[in-house]
Each structure stands twice: as structure tokens, then as C-alpha cells.
N, C-alpha and C positions, 0 to 999 in steps of 0.2 A: 458417405461423405469424402471426404479426400485424406491422401497419407501423405507427410512431409516426411522426409529422411534424410539425415546430413552424416556424416562422419568428424570427428575429433582426434587428431592425433599431435602427442605429446612424444619428446625421446628428451631423456637427460644427456645422451652423447657426451658421456662421459665429464663432462661438469660435475664440481661439488655437488653436493645434495644437502646445503644448509640453506637458513632462512634468508642470508644474502645471496647466497649464490647460486642457486638452480635460474636457469632460463625462464621465462614466463610464457615465454612466446609458443604457441602452437598454431597447426592447422585446421581451417574449417573447412570443409570439403563438402559439397554440396551435391546432391541426386545427380543434377545433369552436368557435372563435373568442375564449374566453377572451385574456385580455390580461394581462400583470403587468408592473412595473417591473424590471427586473434591473439592477445595479450594482454596481460594487466593495465591498467593504468599507471603512466610513469609516477605517479607519486605511489603506490605499491608495488613497484620495482620492475614493473613491464615496458616496453619500448616503446620508441616514439614511432615505429614503423607498423603496429600492429593495431587494430581495432579492439578495445576492450569492450566485453559484453555489457555496460552499460550503455556506452554508444550505442552499439548494435540495438538495445532494446527502443531507445529513443528514436531511435532513424526506421524501424520496424513499425513504432506507433506513427510515424511522420507518413512514413511510403502506406501503410493501410488506411489512413484517414485521407489521402491525397487518391489513390485507388478508387476508394467506395466514393468519396465523391465524385470522381469525374463520371463514376457508372452511371451515378443518379442523375448527374448533372445533363449527359450526355439522353437519359431516357425522356428527360425534362424539356431538350430541344436546347438547351443553354449550350453555348459554343466558347470551349477556352481555350485562347490561345496559349498560356503560359502559366505556369503553377510554381510556386518558389516556398521555400518554407525553412525558416530559421530556427529549427527548433532545442530548447534547451530542457537538460535531465537537471534533477536537483537531487542529490545521495544527503541523507539524512536521519534521524531514528524516526521511525515507525512507531503507533501504538502501543504497540509492543515492547519499544526500548530497543530495537533492533536496526541496525544499519540498513537502509531500504533506498530505493530510488523512490523517493515518496511524491513527486508532483513532474509532471513533464508538460511542458507550454510548448503548442505549438503555436506560429506563429506565417500563418500561409500567406503568400500575397498572388492571387487570381488576376488575370486579363484576362477578361472575356470578348470577343469578337465585338466590335463596335455596332451597337443599337442591339445588342442580344443579351445583355447582362439582368439579371434578378434585381429587382430594389432592395433596399437594406434589410427589409425584412426578412423578401425571400431567401438574401445570403444568409441571413441568421439560421433560418430554418434548413436551408442546405447544409451546412456545416454541422446544425445538430441530430440531422438524421444522418448525414457519413459518420458520427461518432456514434451513433445509436446502432450502426450495425456494422462498424470498423471490427475485425474478426480478433483482434492482437487487443484494442482495447476492451473488449468483451472477456479478456482473456486474464486481464490485471485487475492487481487490487489499486496501483500506483492511481494518482488521482491524473486526470489530462484535463488541462485547458487548454482552450481555444481562444486566442487571440488575433483576429484579421488584421491584416495591415492594408 
């Protein structure tokens, strides 16, 4: 199959290491050299500039669904002009009573080329197939709901 490598780096940088005092900011470095600032959510002491792990998981699910859907649509000959998603992840308690990302709702808006769109049932099957084949959705316990707009 394939291997996916990342590097994570955090340093105290001489700041106090107390529950309130340490920085939650850290670097996410990807195999091809891209860098992002990761942090905790602001509610957990993180900075506004960083991407928190929960947001990263939500966007990973959204991105994987889109990329899978685009591949399926292209194979079926449906031309997509644009795709946007305003995904939302809900943090709550799972069945074991632990805090988890329990649900992610994808709200994709797809614009097909004129005269090239599937009917409503075909669009529903397209989303279902994309969800079934999405690597990330197949990797998590989180419920993923799809509400096309």
C-alpha cells in the first residue's frame, strides 16, 4: 500500500512548565516539507493561530470524502465545476464515557457542469460510495453524517 510520514516538534523554549504556563503550539511537518502550526483548541489553552487536532480530523474527513467523490464522479463521466464543504465536528462523550470527536457532519455543496449532474438518487449513491471508500472514514470510530446542500 503506502506509507505516510509526519514529524511533530514542540519545545518549552524556557517558559514555565505549569498547567497554565506552557505553550501548546507545536510544528506539524509533512513529508514533502509543508509546515503547519498545531495547537490545542483555545478552550484548552491553545493559540488562535494553530490548528487543533480535532479541526485537523474534521478537515481530513471532509477532504477524503471530497477526493474520493471526485474520483468516482470522474470515472462515471460526471463533470464537477466546484465543491465546498462546511464540515462540523462535535466533541462529546463516547460509549465508554470518554471525551471524543463523536460525530462529524459533512455539508458538501457540489456544482456540476450544466447538463451533467446525476439525479437525486444518483447523487445520494455517489455520496454513499465516496463514504464507503474514504480511507479516513474507514479509519475512525466517529460517526460521519453527510447532509448535501
